[in-house]
All heavy atoms as TSV, in Angstrom:
chain	resi	resn	atom	element	x	y	z
A	1	MET	N	N	-125.267	129.174	54.677
A	1	MET	CA	C	-124.759	129.185	53.336
A	1	MET	C	C	-125.813	129.675	52.333
A	1	MET	O	O	-125.552	130.484	51.461
A	1	MET	CB	C	-124.266	127.801	52.932
A	1	MET	CG	C	-123.664	127.754	51.554
A	1	MET	SD	S	-122.064	128.479	51.422
A	1	MET	CE	C	-121.064	127.047	51.282
A	2	LEU	N	N	-127.057	129.176	52.472
A	2	LEU	CA	C	-128.111	129.602	51.559
A	2	LEU	C	C	-128.429	131.084	51.731
A	2	LEU	O	O	-128.694	131.802	50.769
A	2	LEU	CB	C	-129.377	128.769	51.755
A	2	LEU	CG	C	-129.283	127.316	51.341
A	2	LEU	CD1	C	-130.536	126.565	51.700
A	2	LEU	CD2	C	-128.997	127.171	49.873
A	3	ARG	N	N	-128.395	131.544	52.969
A	3	ARG	CA	C	-128.681	132.958	53.246
A	3	ARG	C	C	-127.605	133.868	52.603
A	3	ARG	O	O	-127.931	134.936	52.074
A	3	ARG	CB	C	-128.759	133.198	54.758
A	3	ARG	CG	C	-129.152	134.616	55.080
A	3	ARG	CD	C	-129.233	134.796	56.600
A	3	ARG	NE	N	-129.541	136.166	56.891
A	3	ARG	CZ	C	-130.726	136.610	57.296
A	3	ARG	NH1	N	-131.714	135.747	57.483
A	3	ARG	NH2	N	-130.922	137.875	57.543
A	4	VAL	N	N	-126.360	133.416	52.624
A	4	VAL	CA	C	-125.295	134.204	52.018
A	4	VAL	C	C	-125.513	134.301	50.509
A	4	VAL	O	O	-125.302	135.357	49.896
A	4	VAL	CB	C	-123.925	133.571	52.313
A	4	VAL	CG1	C	-122.829	134.211	51.461
A	4	VAL	CG2	C	-123.588	133.681	53.798
A	5	ALA	N	N	-125.997	133.220	49.902
A	5	ALA	CA	C	-126.215	133.216	48.450
A	5	ALA	C	C	-127.492	133.930	48.050
A	5	ALA	O	O	-127.664	134.240	46.876
A	5	ALA	CB	C	-126.269	131.774	47.944
A	6	THR	N	N	-128.369	134.238	48.985
A	6	THR	CA	C	-129.649	134.871	48.661
A	6	THR	C	C	-129.732	136.278	49.246
A	6	THR	O	O	-129.388	137.265	48.598
A	6	THR	CB	C	-130.825	134.001	49.121
A	6	THR	OG1	O	-130.737	133.749	50.507
A	6	THR	CG2	C	-130.844	132.680	48.368
A	7	LEU	N	N	-130.221	136.392	50.449
A	7	LEU	CA	C	-130.460	137.703	51.057
A	7	LEU	C	C	-129.181	138.507	51.253
A	7	LEU	O	O	-129.156	139.684	50.939
A	7	LEU	CB	C	-131.213	137.559	52.387
A	7	LEU	CG	C	-131.630	138.850	53.051
A	7	LEU	CD1	C	-132.475	139.695	52.124
A	7	LEU	CD2	C	-132.380	138.577	54.334
A	8	GLU	N	N	-128.144	137.888	51.758
A	8	GLU	CA	C	-126.887	138.629	51.977
A	8	GLU	C	C	-126.256	139.074	50.678
A	8	GLU	O	O	-125.705	140.177	50.589
A	8	GLU	CB	C	-125.917	137.788	52.819
A	8	GLU	CG	C	-126.429	137.469	54.231
A	8	GLU	CD	C	-126.770	138.704	55.055
A	8	GLU	OE1	O	-126.113	139.722	54.962
A	8	GLU	OE2	O	-127.737	138.592	55.843
A	9	GLY	N	N	-126.380	138.257	49.644
A	9	GLY	CA	C	-125.888	138.647	48.312
A	9	GLY	C	C	-126.663	139.832	47.780
A	9	GLY	O	O	-126.072	140.757	47.191
A	10	ALA	N	N	-127.963	139.862	47.961
A	10	ALA	CA	C	-128.806	140.949	47.515
A	10	ALA	C	C	-128.436	142.226	48.308
A	10	ALA	O	O	-128.379	143.320	47.719
A	10	ALA	CB	C	-130.260	140.607	47.695
A	11	LYS	N	N	-128.206	142.099	49.603
A	11	LYS	CA	C	-127.798	143.252	50.393
A	11	LYS	C	C	-126.463	143.815	49.911
A	11	LYS	O	O	-126.287	145.029	49.819
A	11	LYS	CB	C	-127.687	142.882	51.860
A	11	LYS	CG	C	-128.994	142.699	52.578
A	11	LYS	CD	C	-128.735	142.329	54.028
A	11	LYS	CE	C	-130.050	142.074	54.778
A	11	LYS	NZ	N	-129.841	141.666	56.144
A	12	ALA	N	N	-125.553	142.942	49.557
A	12	ALA	CA	C	-124.203	143.357	49.139
A	12	ALA	C	C	-124.262	144.205	47.867
A	12	ALA	O	O	-123.406	145.092	47.697
A	12	ALA	CB	C	-123.308	142.141	48.914
A	13	ILE	N	N	-125.231	143.967	47.007
A	13	ILE	CA	C	-125.335	144.757	45.780
A	13	ILE	C	C	-126.440	145.787	45.833
A	13	ILE	O	O	-126.797	146.422	44.849
A	13	ILE	CB	C	-125.535	143.840	44.538
A	13	ILE	CG1	C	-126.793	142.984	44.628
A	13	ILE	CG2	C	-124.289	142.962	44.330
A	13	ILE	CD1	C	-127.119	142.218	43.375
A	14	GLY	N	N	-127.000	145.977	47.058
A	14	GLY	CA	C	-127.994	147.026	47.266
A	14	GLY	C	C	-129.393	146.737	46.682
A	14	GLY	O	O	-130.132	147.686	46.434
A	15	LEU	N	N	-129.720	145.457	46.485
A	15	LEU	CA	C	-131.012	145.112	45.894
A	15	LEU	C	C	-131.909	144.301	46.822
A	15	LEU	O	O	-132.849	143.681	46.389
A	15	LEU	CB	C	-130.803	144.345	44.584
A	15	LEU	CG	C	-130.180	145.093	43.445
A	15	LEU	CD1	C	-129.898	144.174	42.265
A	15	LEU	CD2	C	-131.045	146.285	43.025
A	16	ASP	N	N	-131.619	144.339	48.138
A	16	ASP	CA	C	-132.372	143.541	49.054
A	16	ASP	C	C	-133.840	143.942	49.195
A	16	ASP	O	O	-134.665	143.202	49.694
A	16	ASP	CB	C	-131.729	143.471	50.428
A	16	ASP	CG	C	-131.411	144.835	51.014
A	16	ASP	OD1	O	-130.769	145.632	50.316
A	16	ASP	OD2	O	-131.829	145.085	52.156
A	17	ASN	N	N	-134.223	145.135	48.709
A	17	ASN	CA	C	-135.635	145.509	48.684
A	17	ASN	C	C	-136.361	144.907	47.502
A	17	ASN	O	O	-137.608	144.938	47.444
A	17	ASN	CB	C	-135.799	147.036	48.640
A	17	ASN	CG	C	-135.435	147.685	49.955
A	17	ASN	OD1	O	-135.585	147.074	51.005
A	17	ASN	ND2	N	-134.933	148.898	49.906
A	18	GLU	N	N	-135.640	144.375	46.545
A	18	GLU	CA	C	-136.233	143.802	45.301
A	18	GLU	C	C	-136.050	142.280	45.191
A	18	GLU	O	O	-136.894	141.620	44.593
A	18	GLU	CB	C	-135.605	144.470	44.107
A	18	GLU	CG	C	-135.830	145.970	44.015
A	18	GLU	CD	C	-135.116	146.606	42.840
A	18	GLU	OE1	O	-135.052	145.948	41.777
A	18	GLU	OE2	O	-134.594	147.706	43.024
A	19	ILE	N	N	-134.928	141.743	45.683
A	19	ILE	CA	C	-134.634	140.339	45.549
A	19	ILE	C	C	-133.999	139.793	46.827
A	19	ILE	O	O	-133.733	140.548	47.756
A	19	ILE	CB	C	-133.648	140.082	44.358
A	19	ILE	CG1	C	-132.302	140.786	44.585
A	19	ILE	CG2	C	-134.287	140.514	43.052
A	19	ILE	CD1	C	-131.243	140.440	43.552
A	20	GLY	N	N	-133.743	138.514	46.904
A	20	GLY	CA	C	-132.983	137.936	48.011
A	20	GLY	C	C	-133.800	137.154	49.012
A	20	GLY	O	O	-133.259	136.384	49.792
A	21	SER	N	N	-135.113	137.376	49.033
A	21	SER	CA	C	-135.994	136.622	49.946
A	21	SER	C	C	-137.365	136.551	49.309
A	21	SER	O	O	-137.685	137.304	48.373
A	21	SER	CB	C	-136.061	137.288	51.302
A	21	SER	OG	O	-136.569	138.604	51.207
A	22	ILE	N	N	-138.184	135.637	49.826
A	22	ILE	CA	C	-139.521	135.459	49.280
A	22	ILE	C	C	-140.461	136.361	50.096
A	22	ILE	O	O	-140.754	136.084	51.248
A	22	ILE	CB	C	-139.957	133.995	49.346
A	22	ILE	CG1	C	-138.984	133.134	48.538
A	22	ILE	CG2	C	-141.383	133.817	48.818
A	22	ILE	CD1	C	-139.195	131.653	48.679
A	23	GLU	N	N	-140.906	137.431	49.468
A	23	GLU	CA	C	-141.833	138.369	50.079
A	23	GLU	C	C	-142.711	138.968	48.981
A	23	GLU	O	O	-142.302	139.082	47.846
A	23	GLU	CB	C	-141.063	139.503	50.771
A	23	GLU	CG	C	-140.191	139.089	51.922
A	23	GLU	CD	C	-139.441	140.237	52.510
A	23	GLU	OE1	O	-140.089	141.290	52.806
A	23	GLU	OE2	O	-138.236	140.136	52.722
A	24	ALA	N	N	-143.918	139.363	49.374
A	24	ALA	CA	C	-144.815	140.008	48.416
A	24	ALA	C	C	-144.143	141.222	47.805
A	24	ALA	O	O	-143.510	142.014	48.512
A	24	ALA	CB	C	-146.129	140.421	49.130
A	25	GLY	N	N	-144.248	141.327	46.498
A	25	GLY	CA	C	-143.677	142.475	45.795
A	25	GLY	C	C	-142.247	142.319	45.337
A	25	GLY	O	O	-141.729	143.139	44.605
A	26	LYS	N	N	-141.569	141.251	45.771
A	26	LYS	CA	C	-140.187	141.006	45.357
A	26	LYS	C	C	-140.157	140.045	44.173
A	26	LYS	O	O	-141.048	139.258	43.992
A	26	LYS	CB	C	-139.377	140.402	46.502
A	26	LYS	CG	C	-139.006	141.381	47.571
A	26	LYS	CD	C	-137.966	140.755	48.527
A	26	LYS	CE	C	-137.444	141.760	49.497
A	26	LYS	NZ	N	-136.395	141.199	50.339
A	27	LEU	N	N	-139.084	140.180	43.372
A	27	LEU	CA	C	-138.888	139.284	42.258
A	27	LEU	C	C	-138.282	137.972	42.808
A	27	LEU	O	O	-137.468	138.031	43.723
A	27	LEU	CB	C	-137.879	139.897	41.253
A	27	LEU	CG	C	-138.281	141.236	40.667
A	27	LEU	CD1	C	-137.122	141.792	39.841
A	27	LEU	CD2	C	-139.515	141.080	39.797
A	28	ALA	N	N	-138.696	136.838	42.277
A	28	ALA	CA	C	-138.145	135.578	42.746
A	28	ALA	C	C	-138.219	134.514	41.679
A	28	ALA	O	O	-139.254	134.274	41.087
A	28	ALA	CB	C	-138.925	135.109	43.969
A	29	ASP	N	N	-137.079	133.887	41.394
A	29	ASP	CA	C	-136.991	132.678	40.636
A	29	ASP	C	C	-136.643	131.574	41.630
A	29	ASP	O	O	-135.821	131.795	42.533
A	29	ASP	CB	C	-135.924	132.748	39.562
A	29	ASP	CG	C	-136.255	133.747	38.453
A	29	ASP	OD1	O	-137.429	134.150	38.356
A	29	ASP	OD2	O	-135.360	134.140	37.713
A	30	LEU	N	N	-137.307	130.449	41.565
A	30	LEU	CA	C	-137.170	129.419	42.603
A	30	LEU	C	C	-136.875	128.053	41.992
A	30	LEU	O	O	-137.246	127.782	40.850
A	30	LEU	CB	C	-138.478	129.279	43.378
A	30	LEU	CG	C	-139.123	130.510	43.969
A	30	LEU	CD1	C	-140.512	130.181	44.478
A	30	LEU	CD2	C	-138.258	131.059	45.091
A	31	VAL	N	N	-136.250	127.209	42.770
A	31	VAL	CA	C	-136.188	125.797	42.466
A	31	VAL	C	C	-136.845	125.048	43.622
A	31	VAL	O	O	-136.671	125.426	44.786
A	31	VAL	CB	C	-134.731	125.275	42.253
A	31	VAL	CG1	C	-134.128	125.851	41.001
A	31	VAL	CG2	C	-133.850	125.543	43.432
A	32	VAL	N	N	-137.651	124.034	43.320
A	32	VAL	CA	C	-138.314	123.242	44.330
A	32	VAL	C	C	-137.638	121.894	44.391
A	32	VAL	O	O	-137.550	121.183	43.362
A	32	VAL	CB	C	-139.831	123.088	44.034
A	32	VAL	CG1	C	-140.502	122.202	45.085
A	32	VAL	CG2	C	-140.480	124.443	43.928
A	33	MET	N	N	-137.113	121.514	45.542
A	33	MET	CA	C	-136.441	120.229	45.706
A	33	MET	C	C	-137.286	119.305	46.524
A	33	MET	O	O	-137.979	119.708	47.466
A	33	MET	CB	C	-135.105	120.457	46.412
A	33	MET	CG	C	-134.137	121.306	45.616
A	33	MET	SD	S	-132.613	121.550	46.492
A	33	MET	CE	C	-131.999	122.998	45.660
A	34	ASP	N	N	-137.201	118.008	46.196
A	34	ASP	CA	C	-137.956	117.001	46.943
A	34	ASP	C	C	-137.233	116.554	48.206
A	34	ASP	O	O	-137.836	115.910	49.068
A	34	ASP	CB	C	-138.186	115.763	46.048
A	34	ASP	CG	C	-139.127	116.074	44.889
A	34	ASP	OD1	O	-139.967	116.972	45.044
A	34	ASP	OD2	O	-138.980	115.453	43.837
A	35	SER	N	N	-135.964	116.891	48.323
A	35	SER	CA	C	-135.167	116.517	49.501
A	35	SER	C	C	-134.398	117.749	49.990
A	35	SER	O	O	-134.100	118.650	49.227
A	35	SER	CB	C	-134.183	115.385	49.150
A	35	SER	OG	O	-134.858	114.275	48.677
A	36	ASN	N	N	-134.067	117.734	51.254
A	36	ASN	CA	C	-133.445	118.865	51.926
A	36	ASN	C	C	-131.924	118.921	51.637
A	36	ASN	O	O	-131.176	118.042	52.073
A	36	ASN	CB	C	-133.663	118.791	53.398
A	36	ASN	CG	C	-133.216	120.027	54.156
A	36	ASN	OD1	O	-132.464	120.853	53.633
A	36	ASN	ND2	N	-133.612	120.143	55.416
A	37	PRO	N	N	-131.438	119.943	50.922
A	37	PRO	CA	C	-130.017	120.042	50.641
A	37	PRO	C	C	-129.175	120.362	51.870
A	37	PRO	O	O	-127.960	120.190	51.850
A	37	PRO	CB	C	-129.926	121.188	49.613
A	37	PRO	CG	C	-131.123	122.007	49.872
A	37	PRO	CD	C	-132.195	121.054	50.320
A	38	LEU	N	N	-129.813	120.821	52.966
A	38	LEU	CA	C	-129.072	121.080	54.198
A	38	LEU	C	C	-128.726	119.780	54.911
A	38	LEU	O	O	-127.774	119.732	55.678
A	38	LEU	CB	C	-129.889	121.985	55.131
A	38	LEU	CG	C	-130.181	123.381	54.587
A	38	LEU	CD1	C	-131.097	124.154	55.546
A	38	LEU	CD2	C	-128.928	124.147	54.273
A	39	GLU	N	N	-129.490	118.723	54.623
A	39	GLU	CA	C	-129.173	117.411	55.221
A	39	GLU	C	C	-128.098	116.687	54.436
A	39	GLU	O	O	-127.288	115.957	55.032
A	39	GLU	CB	C	-130.449	116.560	55.279
A	39	GLU	CG	C	-131.460	117.087	56.226
A	39	GLU	CD	C	-132.776	116.341	56.188
A	39	GLU	OE1	O	-132.913	115.355	55.389
A	39	GLU	OE2	O	-133.713	116.726	56.909
A	40	ASP	N	N	-128.071	116.855	53.109
A	40	ASP	CA	C	-127.087	116.202	52.265
A	40	ASP	C	C	-127.004	117.036	50.967
A	40	ASP	O	O	-127.989	117.224	50.291
A	40	ASP	CB	C	-127.511	114.778	51.933
A	40	ASP	CG	C	-126.512	114.019	51.115
A	40	ASP	OD1	O	-125.565	114.633	50.555
A	40	ASP	OD2	O	-126.672	112.780	50.999
A	41	ILE	N	N	-125.826	117.532	50.669
A	41	ILE	CA	C	-125.639	118.398	49.474
A	41	ILE	C	C	-126.047	117.672	48.192
A	41	ILE	O	O	-126.455	118.317	47.227
A	41	ILE	CB	C	-124.194	118.928	49.401
A	41	ILE	CG1	C	-124.101	120.079	48.392
A	41	ILE	CG2	C	-123.213	117.812	49.073
A	41	ILE	CD1	C	-124.838	121.322	48.795
A	42	ALA	N	N	-125.989	116.351	48.175
A	42	ALA	CA	C	-126.425	115.576	46.997
A	42	ALA	C	C	-127.929	115.759	46.728
A	42	ALA	O	O	-128.389	115.532	45.615
A	42	ALA	CB	C	-126.111	114.109	47.177
A	43	ASN	N	N	-128.666	116.224	47.728
A	43	ASN	CA	C	-130.099	116.460	47.553
A	43	ASN	C	C	-130.380	117.631	46.617
A	43	ASN	O	O	-131.505	117.832	46.203
A	43	ASN	CB	C	-130.786	116.693	48.890
A	43	ASN	CG	C	-130.854	115.436	49.720
A	43	ASN	OD1	O	-130.781	114.320	49.204
A	43	ASN	ND2	N	-131.008	115.567	51.018
A	44	THR	N	N	-129.361	118.372	46.230
A	44	THR	CA	C	-129.554	119.439	45.250
A	44	THR	C	C	-129.931	118.842	43.890
A	44	THR	O	O	-130.364	119.563	42.993
A	44	THR	CB	C	-128.321	120.338	45.113
A	44	THR	OG1	O	-127.180	119.537	44.776
A	44	THR	CG2	C	-128.079	121.116	46.397
A	45	ASN	N	N	-129.762	117.554	43.732
A	45	ASN	CA	C	-130.124	116.840	42.494
A	45	ASN	C	C	-131.598	116.447	42.462
A	45	ASN	O	O	-132.044	115.793	41.536
A	45	ASN	CB	C	-129.270	115.601	42.319
A	45	ASN	CG	C	-127.833	115.961	42.024
A	45	ASN	OD1	O	-127.569	116.893	41.293
A	45	ASN	ND2	N	-126.914	115.202	42.583
A	46	SER	N	N	-132.356	116.831	43.504
A	46	SER	CA	C	-133.766	116.406	43.599
A	46	SER	C	C	-134.735	117.500	43.126
A	46	SER	O	O	-135.875	117.545	43.585
A	46	SER	CB	C	-134.091	115.998	45.044
A	46	SER	OG	O	-134.075	117.139	45.904
A	47	ILE	N	N	-134.308	118.350	42.218
A	47	ILE	CA	C	-135.167	119.465	41.746
A	47	ILE	C	C	-136.328	118.888	40.960
A	47	ILE	O	O	-136.168	118.136	40.014
A	47	ILE	CB	C	-134.348	120.430	40.888
A	47	ILE	CG1	C	-133.244	121.068	41.733
A	47	ILE	CG2	C	-135.261	121.508	40.285
A	47	ILE	CD1	C	-132.279	121.906	40.915
A	48	SER	N	N	-137.544	119.271	41.373
A	48	SER	CA	C	-138.746	118.794	40.692
A	48	SER	C	C	-139.498	119.893	39.958
A	48	SER	O	O	-140.194	119.623	38.985
A	48	SER	CB	C	-139.700	118.105	41.683
A	48	SER	OG	O	-140.098	119.015	42.690
A	49	ARG	N	N	-139.400	121.117	40.414
A	49	ARG	CA	C	-140.079	122.247	39.788
A	49	ARG	C	C	-139.135	123.452	39.759
A	49	ARG	O	O	-138.240	123.592	40.584
A	49	ARG	CB	C	-141.332	122.637	40.589
A	49	ARG	CG	C	-142.344	121.552	40.772
A	49	ARG	CD	C	-143.209	121.432	39.554
A	49	ARG	NE	N	-144.319	120.503	39.733
A	49	ARG	CZ	C	-144.264	119.208	39.426
A	49	ARG	NH1	N	-143.183	118.683	38.958
A	49	ARG	NH2	N	-145.302	118.458	39.609
A	50	VAL	N	N	-139.372	124.330	38.796
A	50	VAL	CA	C	-138.613	125.561	38.654
A	50	VAL	C	C	-139.599	126.706	38.379
A	50	VAL	O	O	-140.494	126.537	37.577
A	50	VAL	CB	C	-137.596	125.483	37.470
A	50	VAL	CG1	C	-136.855	126.787	37.311
A	50	VAL	CG2	C	-136.658	124.300	37.658
A	51	MET	N	N	-139.462	127.807	39.115
A	51	MET	CA	C	-140.301	128.977	38.852
A	51	MET	C	C	-139.447	130.094	38.324
A	51	MET	O	O	-138.427	130.446	38.900
A	51	MET	CB	C	-141.015	129.442	40.093
A	51	MET	CG	C	-141.916	130.660	39.842
A	51	MET	SD	S	-142.980	131.063	41.236
A	51	MET	CE	C	-144.358	129.974	40.929
A	52	VAL	N	N	-139.824	130.644	37.152
A	52	VAL	CA	C	-139.134	131.720	36.509
A	52	VAL	C	C	-140.158	132.806	36.159
A	52	VAL	O	O	-141.151	132.508	35.490
A	52	VAL	CB	C	-138.407	131.256	35.239
A	52	VAL	CG1	C	-137.698	132.406	34.546
A	52	VAL	CG2	C	-137.426	130.121	35.540
A	53	ASN	N	N	-139.922	133.999	36.641
A	53	ASN	CA	C	-140.809	135.133	36.364
A	53	ASN	C	C	-142.283	134.812	36.683
A	53	ASN	O	O	-143.203	135.164	35.928
A	53	ASN	CB	C	-140.694	135.589	34.913
A	53	ASN	CG	C	-139.326	136.145	34.624
A	53	ASN	OD1	O	-138.695	136.780	35.459
A	53	ASN	ND2	N	-138.861	135.911	33.417
A	54	GLY	N	N	-142.534	134.080	37.756
A	54	GLY	CA	C	-143.894	133.779	38.194
A	54	GLY	C	C	-144.538	132.613	37.503
A	54	GLY	O	O	-145.705	132.335	37.753
A	55	THR	N	N	-143.855	131.920	36.614
A	55	THR	CA	C	-144.399	130.760	35.932
A	55	THR	C	C	-143.700	129.519	36.438
A	55	THR	O	O	-142.474	129.465	36.487
A	55	THR	CB	C	-144.218	130.891	34.415
A	55	THR	OG1	O	-144.834	132.103	33.958
A	55	THR	CG2	C	-144.827	129.722	33.657
A	56	LEU	N	N	-144.485	128.492	36.817
A	56	LEU	CA	C	-143.931	127.266	37.362
A	56	LEU	C	C	-143.834	126.200	36.279
A	56	LEU	O	O	-144.779	125.985	35.506
A	56	LEU	CB	C	-144.859	126.764	38.486
A	56	LEU	CG	C	-144.364	125.545	39.263
A	56	LEU	CD1	C	-143.134	125.924	40.089
A	56	LEU	CD2	C	-145.464	125.026	40.184
A	57	TYR	N	N	-142.667	125.551	36.224
A	57	TYR	CA	C	-142.407	124.511	35.206
A	57	TYR	C	C	-141.990	123.209	35.889
A	57	TYR	O	O	-141.375	123.224	36.952
A	57	TYR	CB	C	-141.238	124.929	34.297
A	57	TYR	CG	C	-141.496	126.197	33.544
A	57	TYR	CD1	C	-141.088	127.439	34.045
A	57	TYR	CD2	C	-142.134	126.196	32.305
A	57	TYR	CE1	C	-141.317	128.628	33.370
A	57	TYR	CE2	C	-142.366	127.355	31.612
A	57	TYR	CZ	C	-141.945	128.565	32.136
A	57	TYR	OH	O	-142.186	129.738	31.458
A	58	ASP	N	N	-142.294	122.088	35.247
A	58	ASP	CA	C	-141.766	120.780	35.641
A	58	ASP	C	C	-140.294	120.767	35.283
A	58	ASP	O	O	-139.923	121.121	34.156
A	58	ASP	CB	C	-142.523	119.674	34.918
A	58	ASP	CG	C	-142.014	118.321	35.295
A	58	ASP	OD1	O	-140.963	117.898	34.680
A	58	ASP	OD2	O	-142.617	117.654	36.133
A	59	ALA	N	N	-139.436	120.402	36.210
A	59	ALA	CA	C	-137.996	120.470	35.976
A	59	ALA	C	C	-137.504	119.477	34.926
A	59	ALA	O	O	-136.528	119.728	34.259
A	59	ALA	CB	C	-137.247	120.232	37.285
A	60	TRP	N	N	-138.226	118.362	34.777
A	60	TRP	CA	C	-137.752	117.355	33.823
A	60	TRP	C	C	-138.245	117.603	32.408
A	60	TRP	O	O	-137.511	117.402	31.437
A	60	TRP	CB	C	-138.193	115.951	34.272
A	60	TRP	CG	C	-137.411	115.535	35.483
A	60	TRP	CD1	C	-137.828	115.628	36.767
A	60	TRP	CD2	C	-136.099	115.009	35.528
A	60	TRP	NE1	N	-136.850	115.174	37.626
A	60	TRP	CE2	C	-135.774	114.791	36.880
A	60	TRP	CE3	C	-135.149	114.716	34.544
A	60	TRP	CZ2	C	-134.541	114.272	37.270
A	60	TRP	CZ3	C	-133.923	114.189	34.944
A	60	TRP	CH2	C	-133.655	113.988	36.290
A	61	THR	N	N	-139.480	118.048	32.254
A	61	THR	CA	C	-140.050	118.198	30.924
A	61	THR	C	C	-140.113	119.682	30.500
A	61	THR	O	O	-140.331	119.958	29.301
A	61	THR	CB	C	-141.464	117.657	30.871
A	61	THR	OG1	O	-142.312	118.439	31.751
A	61	THR	CG2	C	-141.494	116.192	31.300
A	62	LEU	N	N	-140.004	120.581	31.429
A	62	LEU	CA	C	-140.155	122.041	31.231
A	62	LEU	C	C	-141.575	122.388	30.797
A	62	LEU	O	O	-141.838	123.471	30.310
A	62	LEU	CB	C	-139.154	122.604	30.246
A	62	LEU	CG	C	-137.678	122.442	30.692
A	62	LEU	CD1	C	-136.763	123.071	29.671
A	62	LEU	CD2	C	-137.461	123.095	32.053
A	63	ALA	N	N	-142.523	121.473	31.028
A	63	ALA	CA	C	-143.934	121.764	30.777
A	63	ALA	C	C	-144.427	122.773	31.817
A	63	ALA	O	O	-144.140	122.624	33.011
A	63	ALA	CB	C	-144.770	120.495	30.835
A	64	GLN	N	N	-145.135	123.763	31.376
A	64	GLN	CA	C	-145.675	124.780	32.277
A	64	GLN	C	C	-146.740	124.150	33.177
A	64	GLN	O	O	-147.622	123.462	32.704
A	64	GLN	CB	C	-146.277	125.923	31.491
A	64	GLN	CG	C	-146.778	127.063	32.369
A	64	GLN	CD	C	-147.225	128.245	31.553
A	64	GLN	OE1	O	-146.543	128.673	30.616
A	64	GLN	NE2	N	-148.361	128.802	31.905
A	65	GLN	N	N	-146.623	124.407	34.498
A	65	GLN	CA	C	-147.552	123.832	35.469
A	65	GLN	C	C	-148.506	124.857	36.034
A	65	GLN	O	O	-149.595	124.528	36.462
A	65	GLN	CB	C	-146.756	123.180	36.630
A	65	GLN	CG	C	-145.805	122.112	36.186
A	65	GLN	CD	C	-146.504	120.919	35.631
A	65	GLN	OE1	O	-147.277	120.277	36.311
A	65	GLN	NE2	N	-146.299	120.625	34.339
A	66	TRP	N	N	-148.068	126.111	36.093
A	66	TRP	CA	C	-148.874	127.187	36.675
A	66	TRP	C	C	-148.405	128.508	36.113
A	66	TRP	O	O	-147.233	128.657	35.826
A	66	TRP	CB	C	-148.663	127.172	38.219
A	66	TRP	CG	C	-149.637	128.046	38.954
A	66	TRP	CD1	C	-150.879	127.687	39.379
A	66	TRP	CD2	C	-149.478	129.399	39.292
A	66	TRP	NE1	N	-151.472	128.754	40.007
A	66	TRP	CE2	C	-150.630	129.827	39.971
A	66	TRP	CE3	C	-148.441	130.344	39.110
A	66	TRP	CZ2	C	-150.778	131.112	40.433
A	66	TRP	CZ3	C	-148.593	131.603	39.573
A	66	TRP	CH2	C	-149.787	131.980	40.240
A	67	PRO	N	N	-149.209	129.478	35.867
A	67	PRO	CA	C	-150.605	129.639	36.252
A	67	PRO	C	C	-151.582	128.879	35.359
A	67	PRO	O	O	-152.756	128.772	35.663
A	67	PRO	CB	C	-150.830	131.143	36.156
A	67	PRO	CG	C	-149.859	131.617	35.126
A	67	PRO	CD	C	-148.675	130.698	35.253
A	68	GLU	N	N	-151.090	128.390	34.252
A	68	GLU	CA	C	-151.926	127.594	33.337
A	68	GLU	C	C	-151.112	126.369	32.925
A	68	GLU	O	O	-149.962	126.500	32.546
A	68	GLU	CB	C	-152.253	128.449	32.111
A	68	GLU	CG	C	-153.093	127.818	31.063
A	68	GLU	CD	C	-153.336	128.777	29.917
A	68	GLU	OE1	O	-153.497	129.988	30.137
A	68	GLU	OE2	O	-153.316	128.283	28.761
A	69	LYS	N	N	-151.707	125.206	33.036
A	69	LYS	CA	C	-151.005	123.981	32.706
A	69	LYS	C	C	-150.899	123.830	31.171
A	69	LYS	O	O	-151.914	123.923	30.472
A	69	LYS	CB	C	-151.666	122.753	33.309
A	69	LYS	CG	C	-150.815	121.547	33.316
A	69	LYS	CD	C	-151.325	120.476	34.230
A	69	LYS	CE	C	-150.318	119.381	34.295
A	69	LYS	NZ	N	-150.576	118.470	35.392
A	70	LYS	N	N	-149.679	123.640	30.658
A	70	LYS	CA	C	-149.454	123.457	29.237
A	70	LYS	C	C	-148.451	122.317	29.059
A	70	LYS	O	O	-147.564	122.111	29.868
A	70	LYS	CB	C	-148.855	124.713	28.607
A	70	LYS	CG	C	-149.745	125.911	28.665
A	70	LYS	CD	C	-149.065	127.114	28.023
A	70	LYS	CE	C	-149.898	128.358	28.098
A	70	LYS	NZ	N	-149.181	129.534	27.519
A	71	ASN	N	N	-148.565	121.607	27.971
A	71	ASN	CA	C	-147.606	120.552	27.628
A	71	ASN	C	C	-146.322	121.199	27.106
A	71	ASN	O	O	-146.336	122.287	26.542
A	71	ASN	CB	C	-148.165	119.588	26.580
A	71	ASN	CG	C	-149.299	118.797	27.128
A	71	ASN	OD1	O	-149.326	118.456	28.301
A	71	ASN	ND2	N	-150.276	118.488	26.274
A	72	SER	N	N	-145.214	120.507	27.251
A	72	SER	CA	C	-143.953	121.007	26.698
A	72	SER	C	C	-143.983	120.862	25.197
A	72	SER	O	O	-144.768	120.106	24.631
A	72	SER	CB	C	-142.752	120.259	27.299
A	72	SER	OG	O	-142.846	118.878	26.973
A	73	ARG	N	N	-143.109	121.593	24.557
A	73	ARG	CA	C	-143.091	121.573	23.075
A	73	ARG	C	C	-142.315	120.436	22.545
A	73	ARG	O	O	-141.437	119.900	22.974
A	73	ARG	CB	C	-142.499	122.883	22.566
A	73	ARG	CG	C	-143.349	124.016	22.966
A	73	ARG	CD	C	-142.746	125.319	22.521
A	73	ARG	NE	N	-143.475	126.358	23.192
A	73	ARG	CZ	C	-143.209	127.614	23.075
A	73	ARG	NH1	N	-142.243	128.027	22.334
A	73	ARG	NH2	N	-143.934	128.532	23.707
């Protein structure tokens, strides 16, 4: 299911060289979960970090964590 929503979706729109999987040179926005959603779909509620355009944020406060740690506004 996750592959269909990521790599296969990118292939379907002809963008699999740019998005759809985590590889050097590809664009990627990510969510980091503390629990495995493949074990229980309710684990999708365990998001702890979010990466957008190469910047990592705390999911609860939206404080920037990387590449430079900053407090939320």
